[in-house]
N, C-alpha and C positions, 0 to 999 in steps of 0.2 A: 839910643834906639828909638825913642819916641813912643807914642801910644801903641803903635802897631809896628814892631820891629820887623825887619826883613827876614823872611824864611831863609834858612841856610841853603835851601835848594832852589831858590828863585830862578837861577840861571839854567836849571835842569828840569823845567816844568814839563809835565806830560802834555802831549798835544791835546788841547782842550776838547776838540770834537771827539777824538777817539776815546779819551778818558771818560767823558760824560756819557757816551754811548755804552761803554763797557761797565762803568761803576755807578752811574747815576749822578745827578746834580748834588746830592747831599752826602756823598761818600767821603770818607776820610782821605782817600787818594786825591780827591780834588782839593779838600781843605788844606791838606799838608803841603801842597805845592802852590798855594795861593798866597794872597796878601790880605792885610786888613782884618776885619772881624772874623772871616772864615779861618784864617791862619791862627788867630788868637784862640778861637774855639778848639782847634786841633791841638795847639800847644798846651792849653789848659787841661785837656783830656789826657794827653800822653806825657806831658812834661814831668809830673811828679815821680813817675817811675823811671824816667830816663836821665833827668838832669839834676837830681838832688842827692842827698845822702844815700838814697836807695841804691845808687850805682855801686857803692862799696859792697853791697851784699852779693853782687855778681862775681866778685873775685874768687870766692871759694869754689863754686861750680865751674867757672871758666878754668881755674887752675887745675882742678881735677881732670877736666876734659883735655887740657893741654898736656898734662903729665901722662895720661893714657896714650895720647898720640905720640909723644916723645918716646915713651917706653916701647912702643910697637913699630917705630919708624924702621929700625934695622930689618925686622922681619918682612915688612912690605917691600923694602928696598931689595932685599935678597931675592924676593919673588918677582921683581920687576914691576911692582904695582905702586909706584910712587903717586900716580894720579889718584888711585883709589884711596891711598893713605891721606892725601890732601883733602879729598872730598869728605871722607869719614871724619877726619879731625875737625875740619871747618864746621861740618854739620853738628858734631857733638858740642863744639863751643857755642854755636848759635843756639842750639836746643837748650843747653844748660842755662843760658841767660833767660830764655823765654819760660822755662819750666822748672828751673832750680835744681836740676840733676841731669847727668849725661846719660844718653842711651847706650853709650859704649860701643858704637859702631866701629871705632878705630882699634878695637881689640882684634888683632890678627887671627884669622881662622874662624871667626864667629859669624861670617856672612851667611852661612847656611842655617843658623839657628836664631839669629837676631832679626826680627821682622822689620826693624828700622833700616837695615842695610839695603833692602829692596827699594825703599823710598829715595835713597841717596844716589844710587847708581845712575849715571848719565847716559849709559849706553842703551 
């Protein structure tokens, strides 16, 4: 890899002008899609939580979110709401990695009482 290994997303860089206008020159969006010292700074900042033993701690919350999604799949399918099931289950899994617990949007029938459901809806 050398002193400054290549970023895994080097081939998918944000358009530089657009990204710099939107996020600023010193943003992590720029650093994460760059090379050299900027990329190293980004990796040093986020790497410990993503690429080490800490990743093992994500299994419990992700498994809980996936189990809730699996347990509720049939109900969503019978209601013809597979897209909503996929949105809610994916959101719950992502959220559980970020915050350590699932918001349980994939529990069928809770969309009227769970405030997170409104955030997830793509319509």
